[in-house]
C-alpha positions as CSV (number, residue, x, y, z in Angstrom):
1,M,144.5,-97.1,-5.6
2,T,147.4,-94.6,-5.9
3,R,150.1,-94.4,-3.2
4,A,148.8,-90.9,-2.1
5,A,145.3,-92.3,-1.7
6,A,146.5,-95.4,0.3
7,E,148.5,-93.1,2.5
8,V,145.5,-90.8,3.2
9,R,143.3,-93.9,3.8
10,R,146.0,-95.2,6.3
11,R,146.1,-92.0,8.2
12,V,142.4,-91.4,8.4
13,G,142.0,-95.0,9.5
14,S,144.5,-94.5,12.3
15,L,142.4,-91.7,13.8
16,P,140.0,-92.3,16.8
17,P,136.4,-92.9,15.8
18,R,135.2,-89.5,17.1
19,A,137.9,-87.7,15.2
20,R,136.9,-89.5,12.0
21,D,133.3,-88.5,12.6
22,V,134.2,-84.9,13.1
23,L,136.3,-85.0,9.9
24,L,133.5,-86.4,8.0
25,I,131.0,-83.8,9.2
26,L,133.5,-81.0,8.2
27,C,133.7,-82.6,4.7
28,V,129.9,-82.8,4.5
29,L,129.5,-79.2,5.6
30,V,132.1,-78.0,3.0
31,A,130.3,-79.9,0.2
32,Q,126.9,-78.7,1.2
33,L,127.9,-75.1,1.9
34,W,129.9,-74.8,-1.3
35,P,126.9,-73.6,-3.4
36,F,126.3,-70.9,-0.8
37,L,129.9,-69.7,-1.1
38,A,130.5,-70.1,-4.8
39,D,127.2,-68.9,-6.3
40,F,125.8,-65.4,-6.0
41,H,122.1,-64.7,-5.3
42,P,120.3,-63.6,-8.5
43,A,118.7,-60.6,-6.8
44,G,122.1,-59.6,-5.4
45,G,121.1,-60.1,-1.7
46,P,122.3,-62.8,0.7
47,W,121.0,-66.4,0.7
48,H,118.2,-67.2,3.0
49,W,119.2,-68.1,6.5
50,W,117.0,-71.3,6.4
51,G,119.4,-72.8,3.8
52,Y,122.3,-72.5,6.3
53,V,120.1,-74.0,9.0
54,V,119.2,-77.0,6.9
55,V,122.8,-77.6,5.9
56,V,124.1,-77.6,9.5
57,G,121.1,-79.4,10.8
58,S,121.4,-82.3,8.5
59,A,125.3,-82.8,9.1
60,L,125.6,-82.4,12.9
61,P,123.6,-85.5,13.8
62,L,126.2,-87.6,11.9
63,L,128.2,-87.6,15.1
64,L,125.7,-89.9,16.6
65,R,125.2,-92.3,13.5
66,A,127.0,-95.2,15.2
67,R,124.7,-95.3,18.2
68,F,121.5,-94.0,16.7
69,P,121.5,-94.7,12.9
70,V,117.8,-94.6,12.4
71,A,117.3,-91.4,14.3
72,V,120.1,-89.7,12.4
73,L,118.7,-90.9,9.1
74,L,115.2,-89.6,10.0
75,I,116.6,-86.2,11.0
76,S,118.7,-85.9,7.8
77,L,115.7,-86.8,5.6
78,A,113.5,-84.4,7.4
79,T,116.0,-81.5,7.1
80,T,116.6,-82.3,3.4
81,A,112.9,-82.4,2.6
82,S,112.5,-78.9,4.2
83,Y,115.2,-77.5,2.2
84,D,112.9,-76.0,-0.5
85,L,110.7,-74.2,2.1
86,A,112.9,-71.2,1.7
87,E,112.8,-69.2,-1.6
88,H,116.2,-67.7,-1.7
89,V,118.6,-70.8,-1.4
90,P,120.9,-72.4,-4.0
91,S,119.3,-75.0,-6.2
92,Q,122.0,-77.5,-5.1
93,P,120.2,-80.5,-3.4
94,V,121.4,-81.2,0.2
95,W,121.9,-85.0,0.0
96,Y,125.3,-85.8,1.2
97,A,124.2,-86.1,4.9
98,G,121.3,-88.2,3.9
99,L,123.5,-90.6,1.9
100,I,125.9,-91.0,4.8
101,A,123.0,-91.7,7.2
102,V,121.5,-94.3,4.8
103,H,125.0,-95.9,4.7
104,G,125.0,-96.0,8.6
105,V,121.7,-97.6,8.7
106,A,122.7,-100.4,6.4
107,D,125.9,-100.9,8.2
108,R,124.7,-100.8,11.8
109,S,121.0,-101.5,12.0
110,G,119.0,-104.8,12.1
111,P,117.2,-106.3,9.2
112,R,113.7,-104.9,9.9
113,A,115.1,-101.3,10.5
114,R,117.2,-101.5,7.4
115,V,114.3,-102.6,5.1
116,T,111.9,-100.0,6.6
117,M,114.3,-97.1,6.2
118,L,115.3,-98.1,2.6
119,V,111.6,-98.0,1.7
120,V,111.0,-94.7,3.4
121,T,114.1,-93.2,1.8
122,V,113.3,-94.5,-1.7
123,G,109.8,-93.6,-1.5
124,G,110.6,-90.1,-0.4
125,S,113.0,-89.8,-3.4
126,L,110.3,-90.8,-5.7
127,L,108.1,-87.9,-4.6
128,A,110.6,-85.3,-5.9
129,R,109.3,-82.6,-8.2
130,S,111.2,-83.7,-11.4
131,P,111.6,-87.3,-12.7
132,E,115.2,-86.6,-13.2
133,T,115.7,-85.7,-9.5
134,A,113.7,-88.6,-8.4
135,L,115.7,-91.1,-10.4
136,R,119.1,-89.6,-9.4
137,S,118.2,-89.6,-5.8
138,T,116.9,-93.0,-5.8
139,V,120.0,-94.4,-7.4
140,M,122.3,-92.7,-5.0
141,F,120.3,-93.8,-1.9
142,V,120.3,-97.4,-3.1
143,A,124.0,-97.2,-3.9
144,A,124.6,-95.8,-0.4
145,Y,122.6,-98.7,1.1
146,A,124.6,-101.3,-1.0
147,L,127.9,-99.9,0.2
148,G,126.7,-99.9,3.8
149,R,125.8,-103.7,3.6
150,A,129.2,-104.3,1.9
151,A,131.0,-102.7,4.8
152,A,128.9,-104.7,7.3
153,T,129.7,-107.9,5.5
154,S,133.3,-107.1,5.4
155,R,133.5,-106.2,9.0
156,S,131.7,-109.5,10.0
157,Y,134.0,-111.4,7.8
158,T,137.0,-109.8,9.4
159,R,135.7,-110.4,12.9
160,A,135.1,-114.0,12.1
161,L,138.7,-114.4,10.7
162,R,140.0,-112.8,13.9
163,E,138.0,-115.2,16.1
164,R,139.1,-118.2,14.0
165,A,142.7,-117.0,14.3
166,A,142.4,-116.5,18.1
167,R,140.7,-120.0,18.5
168,L,143.5,-121.6,16.4
169,E,146.1,-119.8,18.5
170,R,144.4,-121.1,21.7
171,D,144.1,-124.6,20.2
172,R,148.0,-124.3,19.3
173,V,148.9,-123.4,22.8
174,V,146.8,-126.2,24.3
175,E,148.2,-128.6,22.0
176,A,151.7,-127.4,22.8
177,Q,151.0,-127.9,26.3
178,R,149.8,-131.3,25.7
179,A,152.8,-132.2,23.7
180,A,155.1,-130.8,26.5
181,E,153.2,-133.0,29.0
182,R,153.6,-136.1,26.7
183,E,157.3,-135.2,26.3
184,R,157.8,-135.0,30.0
185,A,155.9,-138.3,30.5
186,R,158.0,-140.0,27.8
187,I,161.3,-138.7,29.4
188,A,160.2,-139.7,32.9
189,R,159.4,-143.2,31.4
190,D,162.8,-143.3,29.7
191,M,164.6,-142.4,32.8
192,H,162.7,-145.0,34.8
193,D,163.7,-147.6,32.1
194,I,167.3,-146.5,32.2
195,L,167.7,-146.4,36.0
196,S,165.7,-149.5,36.7
197,H,167.6,-151.6,34.2
198,A,171.0,-150.3,35.2
199,V,170.4,-150.6,39.0
200,A,168.9,-154.1,38.6
201,L,171.9,-155.4,36.7
202,M,174.5,-153.7,39.0
203,V,172.7,-155.1,42.1
204,V,172.7,-158.6,40.6
205,Q,176.3,-158.4,39.6
206,A,177.3,-157.0,43.0
207,E,175.5,-159.8,44.9
208,A,177.1,-162.3,42.6
209,G,180.6,-160.8,43.2
210,P,181.4,-162.6,46.5
211,V,180.1,-166.0,45.2
212,V,182.3,-165.6,42.1
213,A,185.2,-164.6,44.2
214,V,185.1,-167.9,46.0
215,A,184.0,-170.1,43.1
216,D,186.1,-168.6,40.3
217,P,188.3,-165.7,41.3
218,A,189.6,-165.2,37.7
219,R,185.9,-163.9,36.9
220,V,185.7,-161.3,39.6
221,E,187.4,-158.7,37.4
222,G,184.7,-159.3,34.7
223,V,181.9,-158.9,37.2
224,F,183.2,-155.6,38.3
225,D,183.8,-154.6,34.7
226,T,180.1,-155.2,34.0
227,I,179.0,-153.2,36.9
228,A,181.3,-150.3,35.8
229,D,180.1,-150.6,32.1
230,T,176.4,-150.7,33.1
231,G,176.9,-147.5,35.3
232,R,178.7,-145.7,32.7
233,D,176.0,-146.5,30.0
234,A,173.3,-145.4,32.4
235,M,175.2,-142.0,33.1
236,L,175.7,-141.5,29.4
237,Q,171.9,-142.0,28.7
238,L,170.9,-139.7,31.5
239,R,173.3,-137.1,30.4
240,R,171.7,-137.3,26.9
241,I,168.3,-136.8,28.4
242,L,169.5,-133.8,30.4
243,T,171.1,-132.3,27.2
244,V,167.6,-132.7,25.4
245,L,166.0,-130.9,28.4
246,S,168.5,-128.0,28.4
247,D,169.0,-127.6,24.7
248,D,166.0,-126.7,22.5
249,D,168.1,-127.0,19.3
250,G,169.4,-130.5,20.2
251,A,167.8,-133.8,19.3
252,R,164.5,-134.5,20.9
253,T,165.2,-138.0,22.0
254,P,168.4,-139.7,23.4
255,R,167.6,-142.4,20.8
256,R,168.3,-146.0,21.1
257,T,168.2,-148.2,18.0
258,L,167.8,-151.8,17.1
259,A,171.5,-152.0,16.9
260,D,171.7,-151.7,20.7
261,L,169.8,-154.9,21.3
262,P,173.0,-157.2,21.2
263,A,174.7,-155.0,23.8
264,L,171.6,-155.0,26.0
265,A,171.7,-158.8,26.0
266,E,175.4,-158.8,26.7
267,R,175.2,-156.5,29.7
268,A,172.3,-158.5,31.3
269,C,174.5,-161.6,31.3
270,G,175.9,-162.5,34.7
271,P,177.2,-165.5,36.7
272,A,173.6,-166.7,37.3
273,L,172.0,-165.6,34.0
274,R,172.8,-165.9,30.4
275,V,171.0,-163.7,27.9
276,T,171.1,-164.4,24.1
277,Y,170.1,-162.4,21.2
278,A,168.9,-163.4,17.6
279,A,167.4,-161.6,14.7
280,T,165.6,-163.3,11.7
281,G,164.0,-162.0,8.5
282,R,165.1,-159.3,6.1
283,P,165.6,-155.9,7.8
284,R,163.3,-153.2,6.4
285,P,162.9,-149.4,7.0
286,V,161.4,-148.8,10.5
287,A,160.1,-145.6,12.1
288,P,162.4,-144.1,14.7
289,D,159.5,-144.2,17.2
290,T,158.9,-147.7,16.5
291,E,162.7,-148.6,16.9
292,I,162.9,-146.8,20.2
293,A,159.7,-148.6,21.4
294,V,161.2,-152.0,20.5
295,F,164.4,-151.4,22.4
296,H,162.7,-150.1,25.6
297,I,160.2,-153.0,25.5
298,A,163.1,-155.5,25.3
299,Q,165.0,-153.4,28.0
300,E,162.0,-153.4,30.5
301,A,161.5,-157.1,29.9
302,V,165.2,-157.9,30.6
303,T,165.1,-155.7,33.7
304,N,162.1,-157.6,35.1
305,I,163.8,-160.9,34.4
306,V,166.9,-159.8,36.2
307,K,164.9,-158.4,39.3
308,H,162.2,-161.0,39.6
309,S,162.4,-164.2,37.6
310,E,165.4,-166.0,39.1
311,A,165.9,-167.3,35.5
312,A,169.1,-169.0,34.3
313,H,168.5,-168.2,30.7
314,A,166.6,-165.7,28.5
315,D,166.2,-165.1,24.9
316,I,165.8,-161.8,23.0
317,R,164.3,-162.6,19.4
318,L,163.7,-160.0,16.9
319,H,161.8,-161.1,13.7
320,W,161.4,-158.9,10.5
321,G,158.0,-159.8,9.0
322,Q,156.4,-158.7,5.8
323,G,154.7,-155.7,7.4
324,T,155.5,-156.1,11.0
325,L,158.4,-156.1,13.5
326,V,158.2,-158.7,16.3
327,I,160.2,-158.6,19.5
328,E,160.0,-161.5,21.8
329,I,161.7,-162.0,25.2
330,E,161.4,-165.4,26.8
331,D,163.0,-166.6,30.1
332,D,162.9,-169.9,32.0
333,G,162.4,-168.5,35.4
334,R,159.4,-168.5,37.8
335,G,156.9,-167.7,35.1
336,G,155.4,-164.6,36.8
337,G,158.3,-162.2,37.0
338,P,157.1,-159.2,35.1
339,A,153.7,-159.3,36.9
340,L,155.0,-159.4,40.4
341,P,154.5,-156.4,42.8
342,G,157.2,-153.7,42.7
343,T,157.8,-153.8,38.9
344,G,156.6,-150.2,38.7
345,H,156.0,-149.1,35.1
346,G,156.9,-152.7,33.8
347,L,154.1,-154.1,31.8
348,I,152.1,-150.9,31.8
349,G,155.1,-149.0,30.2
350,M,155.5,-151.8,27.7
351,R,151.9,-151.7,26.7
352,E,151.8,-147.9,26.4
353,R,154.9,-148.0,24.0
354,T,153.3,-150.7,21.9
355,A,150.0,-148.8,21.7
356,A,151.8,-145.6,20.8
357,S,153.3,-147.4,17.7
358,N,149.9,-149.0,16.8
359,G,151.1,-152.4,17.7
360,T,149.8,-155.3,20.0
361,M,151.5,-156.9,22.9
362,S,150.9,-160.0,25.0
363,A,152.7,-161.1,28.2
364,G,152.2,-164.3,30.3
365,P,153.7,-167.5,31.5
366,R,154.9,-170.0,29.1
367,E,152.7,-173.0,28.2
368,D,154.8,-175.4,30.4
369,G,154.7,-172.8,33.2
370,A,158.5,-172.7,33.5
371,G,159.2,-169.1,32.4
372,F,157.6,-166.0,31.1
373,V,157.1,-164.7,27.5
374,V,156.7,-160.9,26.4
375,R,155.8,-160.6,22.8
376,A,155.1,-157.3,21.0
377,E,154.2,-157.0,17.3
378,L,154.6,-153.4,15.7
379,P,153.7,-152.3,12.2
380,L,156.3,-151.1,9.7
381,A,153.8,-149.2,7.6
382,R,154.6,-145.8,9.5
383,A,158.2,-146.1,8.3
384,A,157.1,-146.5,4.7
385,D,154.7,-143.6,5.1
386,G,157.5,-141.5,6.4
387,E,159.8,-142.3,3.4
388,R,157.1,-141.5,0.9
389,A,156.5,-138.2,2.7
């Protein structure tokens, strides 16, 4: 298609439907009236008025071809068939309106109407006076029918594509909303973990301050340093979360890593509680989500120990297995700390984080009843998959 033809098609396609129909009728009238204007009557007189009536009568109904395609075709066929009733008319067959009407029936009508009108049209063409005219008209009407079906198929396909695109866009919006809800829930859970852990440590250290001041005055400064460090760390983490919420171009998570576990154990230590950390096995690549989940599981478990267990000693143990990462937090307290009322999101939050990483978790009293154990096992396969991707 040349550039000029493409430009004409674009301009015609931009016209309103009624304007396109009027333009089409004008083109049909020009094509069908051309023999009346270009040829001279052999007898020297004017052409018979019936020829003009047939030309106009076959073209004007095309205005309604979209609403009444079958009726328009029948009118066009009837006027075309009556063309030869007058003697003094050009020999040019008046087929253009009929061809467009056949195209409209094939494009707009149902299967029964389409087949019926095709049989009527082709049957009428075969009744022409000369075999040459019958063959030519049959081929043209069948071609017009085929083009009409092609137009209908193309329009149906385009409509299906648009509906699919609209459906995908709706699904994308819904998924974006769900992702936003999940992100808000995750951030709320992180803020709970941060504040719960920090406040629990600060309260325990503050309550221990007077005792330490009497028993060992030299350690008072260390107690207040721990309170200040815990508060500053909580403020830093909250500031990171607020930065994520206000900056779309920033990192999506105020990320904690496994390297923060020793500091977590150190901050949890106090006059009445000693927390140790140990890691075994050979470190392997781990997915960021899994790494964050492990840290927050340990953080929530330590928070519950500080708030509820009255333990004197707790261990945080990290073990790198062949295909799994195991985090275990054990204390020697009352044995029911994390399950006591008032723990908020405690065990629920830990289980949710474990499940989100396709891991398993168990929590319960130790076998001797003197303490509580939280154990989570998370797969490392996601990290390997991410590296291959």
